[in-house]
Backbone as CSV, one residue per row, in Angstrom:
resi,resn,N_x,N_y,N_z,CA_x,CA_y,CA_z,C_x,C_y,C_z
1,UNK,99.293,91.633,79.869,99.699,92.724,79.015,100.857,93.459,79.684
2,UNK,101.893,93.705,78.953,103.072,94.384,79.466,102.845,95.885,79.446
3,UNK,103.142,96.570,80.568,102.961,98.026,80.568,103.925,98.697,79.606
4,UNK,103.488,99.795,78.993,104.393,100.513,78.084,105.500,101.193,78.871
5,UNK,106.582,101.496,78.177,107.665,102.261,78.801,107.155,103.691,78.995
6,UNK,107.128,104.121,80.234,106.587,105.440,80.541,107.718,106.356,80.962
7,UNK,107.775,107.503,80.316,108.780,108.486,80.698,108.123,109.743,81.253
8,UNK,106.793,109.754,81.264,106.077,110.902,81.797,104.949,110.395,82.684
9,UNK,104.325,111.321,83.389,103.211,110.959,84.258,101.929,110.890,83.452
10,UNK,101.073,109.929,83.802,99.838,109.710,83.061,98.628,110.159,83.876
11,UNK,97.580,110.558,83.173,96.332,110.961,83.813,95.583,109.732,84.308
12,UNK,94.614,109.960,85.175,93.823,108.872,85.722,93.052,108.141,84.621
13,UNK,92.577,108.877,83.627,91.845,108.263,82.518,92.712,107.331,81.693
14,UNK,93.935,107.773,81.399,94.852,106.940,80.610,95.214,105.674,81.380
15,UNK,95.479,105.810,82.674,95.856,104.665,83.487,94.673,103.713,83.626
16,UNK,93.484,104.244,83.861,92.296,103.401,83.992,92.078,102.579,82.728
17,UNK,92.226,103.200,81.578,92.075,102.494,80.311,93.129,101.403,80.176
18,UNK,94.367,101.731,80.491,95.457,100.757,80.356,95.277,99.571,81.305
19,UNK,94.908,99.856,82.543,94.777,98.803,83.548,93.471,98.037,83.360
20,UNK,92.463,98.691,82.760,91.188,98.026,82.519,90.206,98.166,83.669
21,UNK,90.248,99.317,84.337,89.312,99.587,85.432,88.699,100.967,85.225
22,UNK,87.670,101.235,85.980,87.035,102.551,85.949,87.886,103.526,86.763
23,UNK,87.946,104.790,86.380,88.707,105.770,87.175,88.275,105.798,88.643
24,UNK,86.984,105.549,88.902,86.513,105.534,90.289,87.200,104.427,91.091
25,UNK,87.521,103.321,90.426,88.234,102.221,91.084,89.620,102.691,91.518
26,UNK,90.284,103.463,90.668,91.601,103.989,91.012,91.506,104.950,92.196
27,UNK,90.432,105.734,92.245,90.234,106.633,93.388,90.031,105.826,94.669
28,UNK,89.289,104.728,94.557,89.063,103.869,95.730,90.373,103.229,96.178
29,UNK,91.187,102.783,95.231,92.497,102.210,95.592,93.332,103.242,96.351
30,UNK,93.246,104.491,95.911,93.988,105.550,96.604,93.419,105.760,98.008
31,UNK,92.095,105.811,98.131,91.476,105.986,99.455,91.892,104.875,100.416
32,UNK,92.061,103.674,99.883,92.428,102.538,100.725,93.936,102.414,100.918
33,UNK,94.692,103.334,100.327,96.140,103.349,100.537,96.908,102.345,99.703
34,UNK,96.286,101.812,98.665,96.972,100.830,97.822,97.923,101.494,96.832
35,UNK,97.590,102.688,96.387,98.460,103.464,95.493,98.465,104.914,95.969
36,UNK,99.529,105.611,95.632,99.634,107.025,95.983,100.127,107.801,94.764
37,UNK,99.198,108.200,93.897,99.629,108.963,92.725,100.145,110.336,93.137
38,UNK,100.972,110.876,92.281,101.439,112.241,92.511,100.288,113.197,92.198
39,UNK,100.423,114.423,92.656,99.394,115.427,92.398,100.026,116.660,91.768
40,UNK,99.297,117.224,90.828,99.725,118.497,90.247,99.378,119.598,91.249
41,UNK,99.895,120.815,91.049,99.523,121.911,91.956,98.002,122.121,92.019
42,UNK,97.288,121.767,90.961,95.828,121.903,90.946,95.110,120.710,91.554
43,UNK,95.861,119.679,91.975,95.258,118.523,92.626,94.938,117.346,91.715
44,UNK,95.283,117.463,90.435,95.011,116.372,89.498,95.961,115.207,89.761
45,UNK,95.419,113.985,89.749,96.239,112.788,89.959,97.094,112.518,88.730
46,UNK,98.340,112.141,88.981,99.261,111.745,87.918,99.978,110.472,88.356
47,UNK,100.007,109.505,87.473,100.576,108.189,87.773,101.860,107.975,86.988
48,UNK,102.898,107.551,87.686,104.171,107.244,87.060,104.338,105.735,86.891
49,UNK,105.509,105.318,86.434,105.757,103.890,86.186,105.573,103.005,87.422
50,UNK,105.994,103.477,88.586,105.869,102.652,89.797,104.400,102.423,90.148
51,UNK,103.582,103.478,90.036,102.160,103.334,90.331,101.490,102.417,89.319
52,UNK,101.872,102.553,88.053,101.288,101.705,87.012,101.631,100.236,87.269
53,UNK,102.884,99.959,87.620,103.277,98.581,87.948,102.469,98.057,89.129
54,UNK,102.311,98.894,90.141,101.562,98.486,91.338,100.097,98.218,90.989
55,UNK,99.505,99.054,90.143,98.119,98.834,89.723,97.968,97.539,88.929
56,UNK,98.932,97.246,88.096,98.893,95.981,87.348,98.973,94.799,88.316
57,UNK,99.793,94.933,89.361,99.906,93.880,90.383,98.574,93.730,91.133
58,UNK,97.941,94.834,91.467,96.637,94.791,92.139,95.620,94.078,91.264
59,UNK,95.613,94.400,89.982,94.673,93.748,89.068,94.908,92.236,88.990
60,UNK,96.173,91.828,88.943,96.467,90.382,88.899,95.968,89.698,90.171
61,UNK,96.217,90.331,91.319,95.818,89.724,92.593,94.297,89.657,92.737
62,UNK,93.601,90.722,92.352,92.142,90.692,92.459,91.538,89.712,91.457
63,UNK,92.151,89.580,90.285,91.626,88.615,89.310,91.840,87.170,89.779
64,UNK,92.794,86.975,90.694,93.018,85.648,91.273,92.115,85.398,92.471
65,UNK,91.261,86.387,92.809,90.279,86.178,93.851,90.575,86.829,95.190
66,UNK,91.656,87.583,95.305,91.954,88.240,96.576,91.051,89.452,96.778
67,UNK,90.641,89.644,98.012,89.906,90.862,98.370,90.904,92.014,98.433
68,UNK,90.393,93.229,98.535,91.301,94.376,98.648,92.093,94.313,99.947
69,UNK,91.503,93.764,101.005,92.245,93.588,102.259,93.392,92.598,102.043
70,UNK,93.136,91.531,101.308,94.185,90.553,100.995,95.260,91.157,100.116
71,UNK,94.836,91.960,99.146,95.783,92.642,98.259,96.679,93.567,99.073
72,UNK,96.070,94.325,99.997,96.843,95.237,100.838,97.898,94.467,101.625
73,UNK,97.501,93.334,102.189,98.421,92.516,102.973,99.581,92.004,102.101
74,UNK,99.266,91.507,100.915,100.309,91.007,100.008,101.251,92.136,99.611
75,UNK,100.704,93.289,99.271,101.545,94.423,98.862,102.435,94.891,100.001
76,UNK,101.895,94.914,101.226,102.713,95.307,102.374,103.860,94.329,102.586
77,UNK,103.564,93.035,102.470,104.623,92.029,102.617,105.679,92.167,101.516
78,UNK,105.229,92.401,100.293,106.173,92.587,99.189,107.025,93.834,99.413
79,UNK,106.414,94.907,99.903,107.164,96.138,100.185,108.197,95.898,101.283
80,UNK,107.797,95.185,102.341,108.725,94.875,103.431,109.875,94.002,102.938
81,UNK,109.561,93.017,102.114,110.598,92.144,101.575,111.566,92.933,100.696
82,UNK,111.027,93.796,99.859,111.881,94.630,98.995,112.797,95.510,99.844
83,UNK,112.249,96.109,100.909,113.046,96.963,101.793,114.111,96.157,102.522
84,UNK,113.758,94.950,102.969,114.730,94.101,103.659,115.862,93.713,102.716
85,UNK,115.517,93.374,101.492,116.556,93.025,100.503,117.454,94.216,100.208
86,UNK,116.852,95.405,100.109,117.648,96.609,99.868,118.611,96.840,101.027
87,UNK,118.104,96.657,102.242,118.929,96.874,103.438,120.066,95.857,103.519
88,UNK,119.764,94.609,103.192,120.795,93.567,103.194,121.882,93.902,102.176
89,UNK,121.478,94.309,100.982,122.457,94.673,99.958,123.312,95.850,100.427
90,UNK,122.677,96.820,101.075,123.401,97.975,101.605,124.420,97.537,102.664
91,UNK,124.008,96.636,103.525,124.911,96.149,104.570,126.060,95.338,103.973
92,UNK,125.765,94.563,102.933,126.825,93.788,102.283,127.857,94.698,101.640
93,UNK,127.411,95.771,101.006,128.334,96.738,100.400,129.151,97.403,101.497
94,UNK,128.479,97.782,102.572,129.176,98.404,103.701,130.226,97.449,104.267
95,UNK,129.863,96.187,104.375,130.787,95.187,104.915,132.004,95.015,104.010
96,UNK,131.798,95.048,102.699,132.917,94.912,101.766,133.898,96.064,101.901
97,UNK,133.363,97.264,102.115,134.226,98.440,102.216,134.888,98.580,103.587
98,UNK,134.313,97.937,104.566,134.824,98.095,105.927,135.132,96.756,106.570
99,UNK,135.617,95.825,105.768,135.892,94.515,106.351,137.124,94.601,107.248
100,UNK,137.090,93.871,108.305,138.176,93.856,109.280,138.763,92.464,109.290
101,UNK,140.073,92.386,109.216,140.683,91.076,109.282,141.089,90.809,110.718
102,UNK,140.727,89.643,111.167,141.035,89.269,112.540,142.151,88.238,112.541
103,UNK,143.032,88.359,113.501,144.126,87.408,113.639,144.229,87.048,115.111
104,UNK,144.259,85.755,115.386,144.410,85.312,116.764,145.891,85.291,117.105
105,UNK,146.213,85.855,118.233,147.600,85.917,118.678,147.665,85.349,120.085
106,UNK,148.620,84.487,120.325,148.804,83.923,121.657,149.658,84.884,122.473
107,UNK,149.132,85.274,123.620,149.860,86.149,124.527,150.092,85.346,125.800
108,UNK,151.351,85.050,126.102,151.615,84.264,127.314,151.195,85.031,128.554
109,UNK,150.706,84.303,129.529,150.297,84.919,130.788,151.518,85.344,131.592
110,UNK,151.359,86.446,132.234,152.430,86.884,133.133,152.365,86.022,134.389
111,UNK,153.511,85.776,134.958,153.529,85.015,136.206,152.905,85.851,137.296
112,UNK,152.194,85.182,138.159,151.533,85.898,139.242,152.528,86.175,140.353
113,UNK,152.358,87.303,140.918,153.210,87.684,142.033,152.853,86.824,143.248
114,UNK,153.845,86.374,143.987,153.564,85.525,145.152,152.720,86.225,146.209
115,UNK,152.743,87.508,146.274,152.002,88.186,147.327,150.488,88.093,147.115
116,UNK,150.033,87.728,145.914,148.585,87.620,145.656,148.084,86.201,145.911
117,UNK,148.931,85.291,146.172,148.500,83.920,146.395,147.939,83.772,147.802
118,UNK,146.970,82.902,147.894,146.423,82.605,149.228,147.480,81.935,150.077
119,UNK,147.597,82.391,151.267,148.548,81.757,152.160,147.783,80.945,153.184
120,UNK,148.074,79.663,153.253,147.394,78.771,154.202,148.256,78.472,155.375
């Protein structure tokens, strides 16, 4: 099921219904560090598009038989890969803006002064 286009933050109940889990499951995912919903000043959890996408990914992985420890490992690797790709793209842009052209130039050696030669 494709997540709806979200332009606002959703309550835990709405997200639980959409993802197909109990709200307590979402609280457990948060306790285990799998998702980090935003909080209102009163402490109510609010989920945005990134959290919803991540929850859908968690559901796919658990339905394929991964434990929550396995899911955590996969998500960490995916996060690291995403960060590495972002960094590479940043470096490539930086390289384009600051490229240096190198040119090899032959510089003839100066003749050595006779006074520096070994005298036998």
